[in-house]
C-alpha positions, -999 to +999 in steps of 0.1 A: +085+002+329+080-020+300+087-057+304+119-068+284+114-092+256+132-125+260+157-127+230+146-156+206+182-167+202+186-172+239+154-191+240+164-215+213+198-221+230+183-228+263+158-253+246+185-270+227+206-275+259+175-290+277+166-313+247+199-334+251+193-343+288+156-349+283+163-372+253+190-391+274+165-393+303+139-407+279+163-432+267+173-443+304+135-445+312+129-469+282+160-487+293+148-490+329+115-503+318+128-529+293+157-543+312+151-575+333+187-580+345+186-555+373+208-564+405+188-562+437+206-546+467+197-541+503+190-506+516+211-505+547+206-482+577+231-458+587+231-433+617+259-409+604+273-405+570+306-401+586+304-438+599+306-449+562+339-439+546+345-444+510+371-471+503+377-480+468+404-507+477+376-529+492+353-526+460+351-537+425+342-520+394+304-513+393+296-520+428+269-499+445+259-495+481+228-478+493+222-466+528+191-451+547+205-422+568+188-422+601+170-404+617+163-384+584+152-415+568+141-400+535+177-392+526+195-420+509+233-422+504+245-440+474+282-449+471+293-463+438+327-475+425+339-477+390+372-485+372+389-454+356+424-457+341+428-491+359+420-476+392+387-481+412+374-447+419+346-441+446+318-417+443+288-405+466+257-388+460+226-381+481+190-389+469+161-371+486+130-389+486+094-385+498+090-421+508+108-446+529+120-475+505+129-509+516+143-524+484+164-512+455+177-524+422+201-512+395+216-517+362+245-498+345+234-480+313+269-473+303+304-475+320+297-442+339+260-441+347+234-464+362+196-465+368+185-469+403+151-480+413+136-477+448+106-499+459+085-499+491+070-535+493+041-523+517+026-495+495+040-507+461+054-471+455+085-469+432+109-442+422+135-444+393+164-421+388+198-418+370+232-415+388+265-410+372+301-404+379+331-396+358+365-382+369+361-360+398+323-353+392+291-372+400+255-363+395+219-372+399+187-370+380+161-376+406+134-385+402+129-395+365+098-414+370+074-421+401+048-447+406+023-440+435 
């Protein structure tokens, strides 16, 4: 059986769909490296994700909480909050990492997305990724950049 050719039009459409997120990712990486006004946050330990319910009434716009889920340890829970139509909305995403990090910092790129940097003070390893939330959706681009 002869292999089918991939239609050129499909390839061009696929490449153009990839170009927009890649250009945005590059912009975010440039922003992450240039921004000196990151907010440092603590990575807290959590035994069970259910022990940390989302409660937007206790948070302000652009607040972020970061939890290391034990005993899995290399899975981080990121809760973040943003105002949408005068109401504080809550979002939750998971970040899978290959390293145990002890510090984090972030800065908001725009009203819906932020860059999160994870650090390990002993090994000096670093990971950078982007997280966003809007409406009833949230997303993660992880990792955009690693330093071993």
